[in-house]
N, C-alpha and C positions, 0 to 999 in steps of 0.2 A: 263336670266336664268328662272324667274317667270313664263313669257310670254311664253318662251317654254314650260314648264310643264303645264301652265293652255291649250295650243294647244292641247297639245299631249294628257291629258285626255278628251280632245271633242272629238275629231278625235276616239282615244279608244271607247268609249261611243258610238261615233254615228255609228261605224262599227258593233264594237259590237251587240248593242242593237237591227238595224237594221236585224243581222241574225236572231236572237234570235226569231226575230218580226216573220220574212218569213218563220222563221224553224217549230216556233209550229201554225201558219194561216195555214199551210201546212199539216200539220199532226192531224188539226183540233183540238186542244187542246187552246180553249181559255179564261182558268184561268190566266192566267198573259198577256192577250191582253192588258187591260186596264192599266197597269203597265208598258210596256216597253211604249206606246202611252205615255204615263204622261212624261218621261224624255225627251220628245223632249221639250215641253213648257219649262219645267225645265232648259234646257241648256242655253234657251235666256234668262233667268232672269236676270242676269249683262246688256246686251247688252239693254234690254226695261230699265233699271233702267238710264241707261247714257244717253240712245240717245232720248227717248220720257219724263222721267218723271226727266230729267236733274239732275240725283241725284250723283254726284261725287265718284266713287267707287274704292278704291283703290286698289291693284295690289293684295297686301297681304288677302283683303277680296276676293277677286277672286278665289285665291288660297286655302284657307279654305272650300270656298264653293264647289268649283270642288274636290277637294278630300272628301266631306263630301258626297257628289252626288255620286260620283266614290265607295264607299264603300257601301254604304246604299241603295241606287237606285239599285244601275248597277250590285253590285258584290252579294249585300244582297238579293233584291227583283228578278234581271232581272237574273242573274245566277244561284241563288236562294242557294245562302249558307247558308240562311238560316235554309234552311233542311239539309243540308249535315253536315256540321258543328255546332254541340249543343250549341259552347259558343258566335257564331259569330255575334248573336243577341244585346247578353248582352256586349261585347266587343264594338261591332258598338255603341248603348246608351250610354256604357261609354263615348266611344272617341268623340259624340254627345256634352256628355258637356259638357267638356271639348274646343271643338273646338266653340262651340256659348257663353260664356264664352270669348273667344282673340273678335268672331266679337263683341261680346258687345262693347267690350274695343276700338276697332278701331270702333263703331260708336261713342260712346264717343267724341273719337279725335273728327271725321270727324265734330260731333256739338259741337264746341267750346269748350265742359265741360272738363276742366281738370281732368284727373283719379288719378290725386295722389291728388284732394282736394275731400271734402264732403266723405269719404270713408264709411260712415255709409250709403248715397243712395247710392253709385256705388254700396256696396255689394246688397242691396234690388233688384236694377233695373236688375244687370247680371242676380241675382236668378230670377228675374221675366219673362227675356227673354229666361232663360234654357226653366225655364218649360211654357212657351207656344211652342217656337220649338218643345217640345218632345210632349205635346197636340196637337198640329195640325197633327203630324207625328202620334200617334194614330188614331186621326179622320181621317186621310188620309187611314189608313190601314185598318181602322174599316169601312168606304165608301166603298174600292173594295172589301173588304166580302160582303157583301152587295150588289152591287152593281154585283159580280162577281160569285157570289158562292162561292169562296177561303176560303179560314182559316188560314190567315193571323196571327190572332192575338189566335187562335187557339180557339175559340171561343165557339164551338162546346162542346168541352172538360173542357173547365171552366167557362164556363158559365156569359162571361164576359160582355156580350151584353147590360145589366142592369149598368154596369159602366160605360162602354161609354156610352149608355145612358144620364144619370144622369150627366156624362161631360158634354155633351155636350149641355143639357138641361142649366148649368150654364154658360156655353160657351155663350151663345144665350141671355139671359139674360143679360152677362155682354153688347154685341156689343150692345141691343138695348139701356140700362140705356148710354153708351159714345156718341150713335146716339144723343143723347137727349145732353147731355153735352158739345158735340162739336157744334152744333146746335146753344143753350144757348151763347157759349161763342164767338162765328164767328155773330151773328147776333145781341150778345147784349141784346137780352132779357129776362127780368126778370123773370124765369120758377121757378119750385118748386125745382130747383137742385141748382139751383142761391141763390134761400134762404134761402137754406139748408145749403148751404156755407157761406152766412152772419149771420146765425146763431150761428156758430161756435165761 
């Protein structure tokens, strides 16, 4: 049943998205073309994880992923329900928070961590994943606005550009830090992060 649901969602998104892409391209409307194109690689993510990264993904995790993709990317951005239904954007983000919590619990289980133990760690971990996913989604919308001249974030009216640039700067700083951290841990080199950890 879960596999049928996954296949159904993928087929609906493929057919519907291709129709919208051809319709807008034929009409000379390029404002959401990148949004349509982005859906195709996103549909392949579970297969990439399973076949190339050799990461076992449960059917439940796939269902959650495709449901979120269907609501947020296809219905929200593709069909453009964000524009026509005032509460749909808020509803989608609320639902994404709930779904991301489920994904986080599934990941804990897949990494052989018992979700019933170390409750404080689990709560912190789940909140971290939720904020990460929400932030990446906002980065995506911001990027599409800058590339295509669209206004998904209503940045023209709200002046959210400064906020997004600040978030991206902080995110970039963390990526650089984590890259150095991983390098030191994997190569066992005694760098400044290792020395900092040892001083604690």
